[in-house]
N, C-alpha and C positions, 0 to 999 in steps of 0.2 A: 678463239677467233664465232667474229660474232655473222649468224646463218642473217639471211637478209632474201634470202625465198629460198625454194625446196633445193632446188640443188647448185650458188653458187654461195660462198665465201669470203666475206670482206674482210679485208686485209692488215695484218698481225696487228695493226696499229693502230686499233679500232676492236683491241684486246681490251677488257676490262682488266683485267690481269698485266700488262706489259704496261698500263696508263696510273696502274693504283705500282704497280714497279719506281715511272720515272718523279713520279708524286712523293712516296716513301722509300728515299735511301737504301735505309737502313736491313728494304729487304733483298736489297742484292746480297745479301747475305743470306738470312735467315727463309729457306723455303714455308717454313711453317712457324708458328707460335704455336704452345696452348697454355696458358694459361689461366691455375686454379681450377682445371675442367676437369666436373665430377660427370658419371656415367655410374645408373642407378636402374636396377628392371623389376618392378611390382609383378609379385604373382597373389589375386586378388591382396589385399588391402594388406602386404606385406613386402616394404621394397626391401633390394638389396644389393650398394653398395659397392661394384668391381671397379671406380676408379676414384680417388678422392684425393682434390687440392689438389689436383696433378698441372707439373710447369715444368713442358719438353721447352725445346727450339731446335729443331732438324734443318743443321746443315743445307745449302743452295751444292749439289753437286757432290755430295759424300755417300758412302752407305754405313746408315748409323742400324747397329743391331740392337732389336732385342733382346734380353734374357731371359727368363727365371722357368716354375718351375708349373703344372699344368693346376690352371685356377688362380694364376697369380696374376694377367687379368694385360699379357702384352696383343694374345686376339685381339684384348678389349678395343686397346687404343689404338691398331691399325682398321679397325672398322668402323671408330670412331672420324678416323680424321676421311677416310671415303664414303660417313656418313651413311650407311649402312644400320651404324647402332644413334642410336638418339645422344644428346649432352645434353646431363639436365642443368646440368651447371657450368658457370665459366666461356671459357672465349677461344674458339681454335679458328686460326688466320689463315687463311695464306698468300703469299706474295701481297698483302697487306692490306688482301680483304678476307669482313669476318664472310666464313663458310660456315658453321656454327648456326644453327634455331635453325628461322624465319628467313630465306633466303628467296631473289626473284630469279623468275623462274632463265632468266637467260648468265645470273649467275652459275645456275648448277643444271647446266646446260653444257656450256666452259665448261666444268670440272667436271666433265664423266669423257672430257675430251684430253686434260690437261691430266687427270689421276688416272691409275692403274692399277688390277689387283690380281696376283698369281695367288690361287686357292690352295692350302693342303690341299687334298682329295681332286686327283685329275679325276677321279672316271665320276667322282660328285659335280663336279662344276665342268662337264659336259654332258651336254644336250646328248641323246643313245638314239633318238628320230632323227636328227639334221647329221649332215651330213658332214668331211670334212672343212672344203672350200666355204660350206655357210658360217660354221662356229667364226675360222678363221676371220669373215669375212665382216661378217654381224654388225663394228663398230662404225666399218667402210663403210656397209651403206645408214645408219642408222644416222647416219651420220653428211649421210654423199661429202664423199674423202675424195672423192674419181673423177676424171673426166668421163669416164665412157667405162662400158664393159668388159673394153676391149684391154687400161687399165686401172682396170678389180681388181683381173683376175694377172695380170701382170705383177699389181704388188700384194699378191697373195701368193702367186707360184715362189715370186724371189722371197720371199721372210718363211716362206717353209724347205729353199734351199737351204737359208740362212740357219732356224734352229734346224739344221740333219737331218730334215727328209724329204722324198723324192714328191716329187711334183703328180704321183701320177696317184699319188694317195689322200687327194681332194674328191676323188670318191667316195673315200668308205665311208664310214661308219667306224665312233668310235670305241663300238665294243674290242673294232680288227685287231688294234693295236696293244703293246706292255704295257705297264703303268708309266717309266721312262717315257715311253712317243706318246704316254697324253701329257705327259705335264707336258714337252713340248708344245706340242701340239694349242697345250690352255701360258705358255707364254710365247705366244709366238700371237695368238689372238691379239694378248695385255702390247705388247710391240711395234703389233700393227699401226696402232695409232699413235705413234711415238709423244710415248708419257713425258713430261717434266718431271712424274714423281708415281714414284712404283710399290706397292707396300706386299714387300714377296711373304706370307704369308706360312714359315714354317711349309718351304716349296718343295727339300727332300723328304721327312720324316718314315714319306709311305714310297720313298721305294730302297731300291735290294743297292747296298753298301758299292756296287762297283760304278752303279749308274751316277751316284752323286756328285761326283764330282764330277763330271761333264757339264753338267742342269747348272752347277754353281758357277764353270767355269764360262761357262755359260750368259748367265746374268754376269756375272765383273764381266762377259766380255763384251751387251750392251748399253754399261752404265759406264765403261772410260771412251767408247766411238760417241756413243749424242747424250754426257756429261749430266746424266741424271742423275734425280735421288733415287737411294735404295730404302725403303726399312725392314731390314731384315731381321722377322720375328722368327727365334727359335728355342728350344731348351738346351740344346749340347755344344759348349761354351767354343774346345773347339774347333767346331763348323764357324760359330760367328767370330772368331780371329783372325781365320784364314781369308773372309769375304769381307768381314768390315774393318772402316774407320774407326768407330768409336762404337763404341759397348754400354749397353742403360744394362743395369740392373733392377731389375721388377722384385718387387715381395708383397703381397697385400695388397697392390693397386695403389701405390708407393714406387716411385723409385728411390733406392735405397743407395745404390755410387753407382756414378759418370765416367769415365775417362777414351782416353787416345786405346785402343787395344793395344798394343803393346801392354803399356805404361799398367793396365785393368791388372797386364798376368803376372809384373813385374814389379805391382805394388802395392796388392787389395785389403781394402783396410774394413772393407764392414761385413763380421761374424760372416753377412748373409750369401758372399758377395768368396767370402775363404770357404764357405761350407759346398758351393759350386764346384768352384776349380779344385778342391777335396773327391769329389768327382768323378772328373774327368784320366783316362786311362791314361796307365801309361805302360808306353812298349813295352820297357825293361822288364821282363817275369819279377825278376831279385827284390826289384825297387816299386812293383806295384805291389807281392804280398807284404812289401814290411811297411806300407799307404796307411794312412792312418785320415779316414775317412772322419768328417769331422759332421759334425751336425749340429742341428741351430736352431733351436727355441726364443723366440723373440717377448715372451713373457720372462721365462728368466735368465734375459742376453740383454738384457733396456727393463730401465727407474726410471719410461716419463709423468713429466709433471706437469697438471694446464701453465703453471709459470715460468716453466722451463722444454714447452714444446717440442717434438725435432725439424726442425729443414733443411734439406739440401745446399750445407754452404760448399765453396770452393775449396778445397780448401794446399793445392795448390794451382800453376793453372792447369786449366780447360780441367784437370777431376773432379768433381763433387761426392762428397758421401754428405749422407741421412742424419746427424746425432743430435743434441745436443750441448748442454756448455761441456758439463766433462767429457763426456765422451768424444770430443772435438781435440780437444788438451791430448786426452790417448792417442787420436789418430795422427797426434802435431805429431809426439815421441815419436810410436812408432814407422813414421813416414820416417826423421830421422835415421834411426835405426836402417830403413828399408834405402835407404842414399838418395833422401827431397831431403830438399830443403828445411830449412824452418821457419 
């Protein structure tokens, strides 16, 4: 929604993203497309590549789970989407409009209303010197998304109630709340902007187990009500399975497997995916004691050569795995044993 002055908002049809969707019908399926994306950080003269040659489509209205061990690059992907981390190669498009690299101020301003992020640590992401009213309505004030002060207060109050917090909390400060309540405040700050795309960066990892289900359900309720897209970043596969429509498994900056959530658990193919699944706790103590934890060692498991480099291949409908030619044949045979189609 482009601004024509400080207080008025132009009609949605003037939105550059809406126009792009009309010009590019393929954007109706994918809200975000990442092509050959590279993200690297420099420390002095040393460059460390975190993400390299990444291709990923994020479908409109889905919850995509990104799962992997610490340092695998999943948070880097989320931060690259929201332009916190700069992309050093490749291209990211949002509704058909390029958003990586240098973009004009109009597009950048619009992106801030379309994309929002729920951060991992609710304590660090909230300003301790600001009260809850200011924190939740900061986006409304910045983009003048309200008619008057009464309308702003009504929107903030309604959102506080929606996330399960009392309106009288608006005059309090973040340090007066528990971790679960602070995360709800973070969710309220995000959702009040009515975003199209939300990046949830391990939003439950800092919370008590008893609170996690409540926060997960709250995110899913917002997603279903508003038909928005969510990128849910986590390292716990059991949690990701509960909330996600599709799951992408990441290792060392590469997506090694991506599939619908249930299918990934039914027919895991990549050794790293199997390793992650073997670490998921089983409620039955007898079964848990007999369970064998699989250890993944990339150097010992794979024997890649330049003439047959690994790539992401669709091995069955909507199920992709990173492999070279010999591995592809082996995965096809394994898929047949697991009940898939050859």
